[in-house]
C-alpha positions in Angstrom: 1.1 12.2 30.4 0.8 8.7 28.6 2.8 5.9 30.7 3.9 2.7 28.9 4.4 -0.3 31.2 5.6 -3.8 30.5 3.3 -6.4 32.2 2.2 -10.0 32.2 -0.9 -8.6 34.4 -4.0 -11.3 33.3 -6.2 -8.7 34.6 -5.3 -6.1 32.4 -5.0 -8.7 29.7 -8.6 -9.7 30.4 -9.8 -5.9 30.3 -8.1 -5.3 26.7 -9.6 -8.3 25.4 -13.2 -7.4 26.6 -12.7 -3.9 24.9 -11.5 -5.5 21.9 -14.6 -8.1 21.8 -16.8 -5.1 22.4 -15.4 -3.2 19.6 -15.4 -6.0 17.3 -19.2 -6.9 18.1 -20.0 -3.1 17.1 -18.4 -3.5 13.7 -19.9 -6.6 13.0 -22.0 -5.4 10.0 -18.9 -3.8 8.4 -16.9 -6.9 9.1 -19.8 -9.3 7.8 -20.0 -7.5 4.5 -16.2 -7.8 4.0 -15.1 -10.9 5.8 -15.2 -13.2 2.9 -14.6 -10.8 0.3 -11.4 -11.2 -1.3 -9.9 -11.0 -5.0 -7.4 -13.5 -6.4 -4.4 -11.7 -7.7 -1.8 -14.7 -9.1 1.3 -13.7 -11.0 3.0 -16.6 -13.3 6.3 -16.7 -14.7 7.1 -18.3 -18.2 9.8 -19.6 -20.4 8.1 -19.0 -23.6 4.9 -20.9 -23.5 6.3 -23.1 -20.5 4.9 -22.2 -16.8 7.9 -22.2 -14.6 6.7 -20.5 -11.5 4.2 -18.6 -9.7 3.0 -16.6 -6.8 -0.8 -17.3 -5.7 -2.9 -15.0 -3.3 -5.4 -12.6 -3.1 -6.1 -8.9 -1.9 -8.4 -8.5 1.3 -8.7 -5.4 3.5 -6.1 -3.6 1.4 -3.4 -6.6 2.2 -1.9 -9.0 0.0 -2.1 -12.5 1.1 0.7 -14.6 -0.5 -0.3 -18.5 -0.2 2.1 -20.0 -2.6 5.5 -19.1 -4.2 6.9 -21.6 -6.4 9.7 -22.0 -9.0 10.6 -24.9 -10.9 13.8 -26.3 -9.8 15.7 -26.2 -13.1 15.0 -22.2 -12.6 15.9 -21.5 -9.2 18.6 -19.4 -8.3 17.8 -17.1 -11.4 16.2 -14.4 -9.2 12.7 -15.4 -10.7 11.1 -15.8 -7.1 12.3 -12.5 -6.2 10.9 -11.0 -9.6 7.6 -12.7 -8.9 7.7 -10.7 -5.3 8.2 -7.3 -7.1 5.4 -8.1 -9.4 3.4 -8.4 -6.1 4.7 -5.5 -4.8 4.3 -3.3 -8.0 0.8 -4.2 -9.0 -2.4 -4.2 -6.9 -3.3 -0.8 -6.4 -4.1 0.4 -3.0 -2.1 -2.6 -0.9 -0.8 -1.3 2.2 0.5 -4.4 3.6 1.9 -7.8 2.8 1.2 -11.1 4.4 3.4 -14.1 3.8 3.3 -17.4 5.1 5.9 -19.5 6.2 5.5 -23.0 4.9 8.3 -25.7 4.8 
């Protein structure tokens, strides 16, 4: 039987950390091959030929990392940002997770 316990036990925390470090070291070749490999995947919104917004990010390890999302002030509150996010969700094949940074 598996038992789950909530605890702040530092000794157990250190043990888990040690296991993770050992595992990560065993995977270093795989990680080294992929650590800096990413594909830029940007999406832009235009009104005619005028750039009015965009989503800038990259794909890494089947994750989409959104770094920047911007919509020109004149075009805000018109669902353009939402449509850019939908473009991200619909486009890159194989994406399983999304990472969005909160920037103020």
